[in-house]
C-alpha positions in Angstrom: -35.1 2.6 -3.9 -37.2 1.0 -1.3 -37.3 1.5 2.5 -35.3 -0.9 4.7 -37.9 -2.4 7.0 -36.6 -5.7 8.2 -34.4 -6.0 11.3 -31.7 -6.4 12.5 -30.6 -2.8 12.1 -27.0 -1.7 12.8 -25.5 1.8 13.2 -22.0 3.2 13.2 -21.1 6.6 14.6 -18.7 8.4 12.3 -16.7 11.5 13.3 -15.1 13.7 10.6 -11.4 14.2 11.2 -8.2 15.0 9.3 -6.2 12.0 10.8 -6.7 8.4 9.7 -4.6 5.3 9.3 -2.8 3.8 6.4 -1.1 0.5 7.1 -0.5 -1.4 3.9 1.6 -4.3 2.6 5.2 -4.6 3.6 7.5 -4.0 0.7 11.2 -4.0 -0.2 13.3 -1.1 -1.8 11.9 -2.1 -5.3 8.2 -2.0 -4.0 7.9 -5.8 -4.2 5.4 -7.2 -1.6 7.0 -9.4 1.0 5.6 -12.4 2.8 5.5 -12.6 6.6 8.8 -14.3 6.5 10.4 -11.6 4.4 10.4 -13.4 1.1 9.3 -11.7 -2.0 5.9 -12.5 -3.6 7.0 -12.9 -7.2 5.3 -10.4 -9.6 3.5 -8.5 -6.8 4.3 -4.8 -6.3 2.6 -2.1 -4.2 2.9 1.6 -3.8 0.9 4.6 -2.4 -1.9 3.5 0.0 -1.3 -0.1 -0.7 2.1 -0.2 0.7 3.2 0.3 4.4 3.5 3.9 5.1 6.8 5.7 6.0 4.5 7.4 8.6 4.3 4.0 10.4 0.5 3.7 9.8 -0.4 7.3 10.6 -2.2 9.4 8.0 -1.5 13.1 9.0 -3.2 14.7 6.1 -4.5 14.5 2.5 -1.9 13.6 -0.1 0.7 12.1 2.3 1.0 9.0 0.2 1.3 10.8 -3.2 5.1 11.3 -3.0 5.8 7.7 -1.9 3.3 6.4 -4.6 5.2 8.3 -7.4 8.6 7.3 -6.0 7.8 3.6 -5.5 5.7 3.4 -8.7 8.8 4.5 -10.6 11.1 2.2 -8.7 8.7 -0.8 -9.3 8.6 0.1 -13.0 12.3 0.2 -13.3 12.7 -3.0 -11.4 10.1 -4.7 -13.7 12.1 -3.5 -16.7 15.3 -4.8 -15.2 16.9 -1.3 -15.0 16.3 -0.6 -11.2 18.3 -1.5 -8.1 18.9 -5.2 -7.7 18.2 -6.1 -11.2 15.1 -7.2 -13.0 11.9 -9.1 -11.9 13.9 -12.3 -11.8 15.7 -11.1 -8.7 14.1 -12.8 -5.8 16.2 -11.3 -2.9 14.6 -8.9 -0.4 
């Protein structure tokens, strides 16, 4: 590596903490991602850190999204196979 010698230089102060944020994509009960108007984006699913947190954007500690990730990953898989709530991936309702 070489030294960085040409300006401009920028800095960011970072503080260690055990609280962060996790606001992800809005989803329905089958983990399908929703548009701003509430319609489903066909074929797009989200779970874990990628989906809106049940903690309303707060991240109170490590691992908080693991349970929802496993649960909604399972629900998304079932929905894609056509065995979950609301039928298969052809179901376009929210």
